[in-house]
Structure formats: structure tokens, C-alpha cells
C-alpha positions in Angstrom: 44.6 -29.1 -12.7 40.7 -28.0 -12.7 39.6 -25.4 -10.3 37.6 -26.6 -7.3 34.4 -25.2 -6.9 33.1 -24.6 -3.6 29.2 -23.7 -2.9 30.3 -20.3 -1.8 31.8 -19.8 -4.8 29.2 -20.9 -6.9 26.8 -18.8 -4.9 29.4 -16.0 -5.7 29.4 -16.9 -9.3 25.6 -17.5 -9.5 24.8 -14.1 -7.8 27.2 -12.3 -10.0 25.8 -13.7 -13.0 22.1 -12.6 -12.1 23.5 -8.8 -11.6 25.5 -8.9 -14.7 22.0 -9.8 -16.2 19.5 -7.5 -14.6 22.5 -4.5 -14.9 22.3 -5.2 -18.9 19.0 -3.8 -19.0 17.7 -6.6 -21.0 15.7 -9.7 -20.1 16.5 -10.4 -16.5 16.1 -6.7 -15.5 12.8 -6.4 -17.6 11.4 -9.8 -16.7 12.1 -9.0 -12.6 10.4 -5.5 -12.8 7.4 -6.0 -16.0 6.8 -9.5 -15.8 6.7 -11.7 -12.7 5.2 -8.6 -10.5 2.1 -9.6 -12.6 2.0 -13.1 -12.4 -0.5 -14.2 -9.9 0.2 -17.4 -8.5 -3.6 -18.9 -7.1 -1.8 -21.3 -4.5 -4.3 -24.4 -3.2 -4.0 -25.7 0.5 -5.7 -28.3 2.7 -5.7 -27.6 6.5 -6.4 -31.1 8.3 -6.4 -31.1 12.3 -8.6 -33.2 14.5 -9.4 -29.7 16.9 -11.4 -28.1 13.7 -15.4 -28.8 14.5 -16.7 -31.1 11.7 -19.2 -28.7 10.8 -16.1 -26.8 9.3 -15.5 -29.2 7.1 -14.9 -27.9 3.3 -14.8 -24.3 4.5 -13.1 -22.4 1.9 -10.3 -19.3 3.1 -8.9 -16.7 0.9 -5.6 -14.8 2.1 -4.2 -12.0 0.7 -1.0 -9.8 1.9 1.3 -6.9 1.0 -0.8 -5.4 -1.7 1.3 -1.4 -1.6 -0.9 -0.7 -3.4 0.9 3.0 -4.9 4.1 1.7 -5.9 3.8 -0.7 -8.0 0.5 -2.7 -7.8 -2.4 -0.6 -9.5 -6.0 0.1 -8.6 -6.6 -1.7 -11.5 -4.6 -4.9 -10.2 -6.8 -5.0 -6.7 -9.7 -4.4 -8.7 -8.8 -7.7 -11.3 -7.5 -9.6 -7.7 -11.3 -8.5 -6.5 -12.7 -10.3 -9.6 -10.1 -13.1 -8.9 -11.0 -13.7 -5.6 -15.0 -13.8 -5.6 -15.1 -16.2 -8.4 -13.0 -18.8 -5.9 -15.9 -18.2 -3.6 -14.3 -18.4 -0.6 -16.9 -18.9 2.9 -13.7 -16.6 4.7 -11.3 -13.9 3.7 -8.2 -13.1 5.4 -6.0 -9.5 4.6 -2.4 -9.7 6.6 -1.5 -6.5 6.3 0.4 -3.2 4.2 -2.6 -2.1 2.2 -0.7 0.9 1.0 2.6 1.7 0.4 2.8 4.8 2.0 -0.5 6.3 3.3 0.8 9.7 3.3 0.4 10.0 0.0 -2.8 8.2 -1.2 -5.3 9.9 -2.6 -7.8 7.2 -3.9 -8.8 6.3 -0.5 -12.8 5.9 -1.3 -12.2 3.8 -4.4 -10.0 1.6 -2.3 -13.0 1.3 0.5 -15.8 0.9 -2.3 -13.8 -2.0 -4.4 -12.7 -3.9 -1.0 -16.5 -3.7 -0.3 -17.3 -6.2 -3.3 -15.4 -9.1 -1.3 -17.9 -11.7 -0.6 -17.5 -13.9 2.2 -20.5 -15.3 4.4 -18.6 -16.3 7.3 -16.8 -13.0 7.3 -13.4 -10.5 6.3 -11.1 -10.1 9.0 -7.3 -8.1 8.7 -4.8 -7.0 10.9 -1.9 -4.2 10.6 1.4 -4.4 8.6 4.1 -1.8 9.3 3.0 0.1 6.0 -0.4 0.6 7.6 1.4 2.8 10.6 3.3 6.0 10.6 1.6 9.0 10.6 -2.2 8.7 10.1 -1.8 5.6 8.6 -2.8 3.9 11.5 -6.4 5.8 11.7 -6.6 5.5 7.5 -6.1 1.7 7.4 -8.7 1.2 10.0 -11.2 3.7 8.3 -10.7 2.0 5.2 -11.1 -2.1 6.4 -14.1 -1.4 8.8 -15.7 0.6 6.0 -15.2 -1.7 3.5 -16.7 -4.7 6.1 -13.7 -6.0 7.5 -13.5 -6.7 11.0 -9.9 -5.5 11.6 -8.1 -7.4 14.7 -6.2 -5.7 16.7 -4.7 -7.4 19.9 -8.2 -9.0 19.7 -10.1 -12.4 19.2 -13.3 -12.9 16.7 -15.8 -15.8 16.5 -16.8 -17.4 13.4 -19.6 -19.7 13.8 -22.1 -22.4 12.1 -25.7 -22.3 12.3 -24.9 -26.1 13.9 -23.2 -24.2 17.0 -19.8 -25.4 15.3 -17.3 -22.1 16.2 -13.7 -21.4 15.4 -11.7 -18.4 16.6 -9.8 -16.0 15.0 -7.2 -13.9 17.0 -5.2 -11.0 15.5 -2.4 -9.1 16.5 -0.6 -5.7 16.2 2.4 -5.3 13.8 5.6 -6.6 15.5 7.9 -3.4 13.6 5.8 -0.5 14.6 2.9 -1.6 16.7 2.4 -3.0 20.0 1.6 -6.7 19.2 -0.1 -8.1 22.7 -0.7 -12.1 22.0 -1.5 -12.4 25.2 -4.4 -9.8 25.2 -5.5 -11.4 21.4 -6.0 -15.0 23.4 -7.2 -13.6 26.3 -11.1 -14.8 25.5 -10.1 -18.0 23.9 -11.3 -21.4 25.3 -8.0 -23.7 25.3 -10.2 -26.2 23.1 -10.8 -24.1 20.0 -9.9 -24.3 16.7 -7.1 -20.9 16.7 -6.1 -19.3 13.7 -3.8 -16.3 14.6 -3.6 -13.5 12.1 -0.1 -12.0 12.3 1.5 -9.8 10.0 5.1 -10.8 10.8 5.6 -14.4 10.5 8.6 -15.0 13.0 5.9 -14.0 15.8 5.1 -17.6 15.4 7.7 -18.6 17.9 6.2 -16.7 20.2 2.8 -17.9 19.3 3.3 -21.9 19.4 3.0 -21.2 23.5 -0.8 -20.5 23.0 -3.2 -23.0 22.0 -3.2 -21.8 17.9 -3.3 -24.2 15.7 -2.7 -22.1 12.5 -0.7 -19.0 11.9 -1.5 -17.0 8.5 1.4 -14.3 7.7 3.0 -12.1 5.1 5.1 -9.6 5.3 8.3 -11.2 3.9 7.1 -11.1 -0.1 9.0 -14.3 0.2 12.3 -12.6 -0.3 10.9 -10.4 -3.3 14.3 -11.1 -5.1 15.6 -14.7 -4.8 18.9 -16.1 -6.1 19.3 -19.6 -6.8 21.0 -21.8 -4.7 21.3 -18.8 -2.1 17.7 -17.6 -1.4 16.4 -14.4 -0.6 18.4 -11.1 -0.7 17.0 -9.8 2.2 14.5 -10.3 4.4 12.5 -7.7 6.7 12.7 -7.9 10.6 10.3 -10.5 11.7 10.3 -12.3 8.8 14.1 -13.4 8.6 13.4 -17.0 10.2 9.9 -18.1 8.1 10.3 -16.6 4.4 7.7 -18.4 2.4 5.3 -21.6 2.8 4.7 -24.2 5.4 6.5 -24.2 8.8 5.7 -26.9 11.7 6.5 -24.9 14.9 6.6 -27.1 18.4 6.3 -30.7 19.0 3.7 -31.2 21.4 0.8 -29.1 20.4 2.6 -28.0 17.0 1.9 -24.7 15.4 1.3 -24.7 11.5 2.6 -21.6 9.9 1.9 -20.3 6.3 4.1 -17.1 4.9 2.1 -15.8 2.2 4.5 -14.5 -0.6 2.0 -11.1 -1.0 1.1 -9.7 -3.9 3.0 -6.1 -4.3 6.5 -4.8 -4.1 8.5 -2.4 -1.6 11.7 -0.3 -1.8 12.4 -2.1 -4.8 10.0 -2.8 -7.9 11.1 -6.1 -8.3 10.6 -9.9 -8.1 12.4 -12.3 -9.2 11.9 -16.6 -8.2 9.1 -15.2 -5.3 6.2 -14.8 -7.5 2.8 -12.6 -6.4 0.5 -15.1 -4.5 -3.1 -15.5 -3.5 -3.7 -18.4 -1.2 -6.6 -20.6 -0.3 -7.1 -23.0 2.2 -9.2 -25.5 2.4 -10.4 -26.5 6.2 -10.7 -30.3 7.1 -11.6 -32.6 9.8 -9.1 -34.6 10.6 -10.4 -37.9 12.8 -8.4 -39.0 15.3 -6.5 -41.8 15.6 -7.4 -43.2 18.9 
């Protein structure tokens, strides 16, 4: 009689197969360490929302995240990334945390500032803290880098993007959930109820709290898309505050739903591997969606 293969058995076998390939030191190991971490995926998305002022119709936003420079992601890769971003000609740029893998041992600070300063976005560049941006003197160093390179670093605060026709949208940003002190109430404190609001939060799972506020879109990173994914199983490990929402789009809530997007990020941490979780640069184009009424 043929053996009945349950889903759990199949997953275990698939996992063992992956480990066998990786441990063999041949194709799987080489691909996960040397190939996929350098395969940039530029994803393109449309955000349609009735609350978006018509003046922002067609505005382009770039989100990049989790470079972890100094572990596997290099300064040379960052330089190429900046060229790719500028070629897209975004109107707004968001960085959602974890710039350096270990700020204590990174010495090319001025080089990073010079590079990030070259990013062009006529409507502004905005950033928030990730967990790797804290710790030791990392918090102050990250603040120095981002502010000197022209980013508005949002720490439980908000900013306004205003067009010549008077149209506005709000950008709220909160501190990291693992090593910081995120305060959504403070970040949303000066934002009117009827504003179109984008929340930047390194930690995607904060969306369960963000849905209580008048926020239409949340952009996050932190998860690396699992970094290593096993077919039919999913990510091997996900960090705290990225255990529920791993990658891509989620709709949270019913009455006034929040759209969450979780970026897979660009670098790696802890393990220098990516498997079925390609590095990502995300482009969002905003569209004013007319009311059905």
C-alpha cells in the first residue's frame, strides 16, 4: 500500500530537502548566499483611495528599507541603489528603518551621508527608526546620518506634504517597537480626522494598533519577507513585531480599513542568506479614487 503523505509530512520532507541542498555546499548554498541577496526586485503598486486629495493623483512614492549596511549589503550596492531610485524620479522617498547592521562598528559615516544626500525627491524624504538604528550610540548616529542627508526623521511625530494648489497629505512616523518607544497617539496628535495619512512604522505588526486611528496606508519593513522561505511552509523565522504580517499587502479592519504594505527590505541580518525572499525596492503611485455615491 502506498504511504499516505500528510501535509505535515510533506513540509518536513521539503524542509529536509532544502537543508540537504544548502548543506551540500553547492547550488542551493551558493544561490542563497551569493545570488538572491543581489537580485533587486522593483515592485510597482497602485494606491487608490477616495480620501486622497485629487492634486496627489499620480504622485510616485519610493519605499526602501532594511539595508543593514556593513553585514552583507555594501556601500557599493547602496550607491547603485541610489542611482536606480533617482532614475525612477520619485516625488517622495520613505526609508523604513535599519540602515546599518551594527552602528558601533561602522566607520564610513560621511560616505553614507554623501550618498543619501544625492537622493532626489521634490516633495520630501522621510525616515523612521528600526531596531538596528538603536542601541549604544546608534540612535544619535542614525539621527545624524538621516538629518544631514536631508531626511525628515519622524520620531512619534508627523509632517505635512503640501502642493501648490493647497492639497495636503500627512506623514506620521513612530519609533521602533523592539528597542524604541513607539507612541501612535503622539504621532497622530496634530493630524485632522479627514486627512489622508500615511504611517511609517518599522514594525508591521503595529498595524493592529494603527487601525484604531484615521490612517489609510501603513508602510513597514523589518520582516525581510522571512529572509529564508521554505516552499509550502513559509518563512523559517520572523522577528518580534513582524510575526503576523510578513510581506506584501494586507487589509486590516472593516469599517475604515487600513492598507498595510510590508517591504522585504534590501539587506540581510544574522544569516547572510536570502531564499525565495528577494530584496525589494517598492514604488507606489497614488490615485484619487472617486466616491461611488
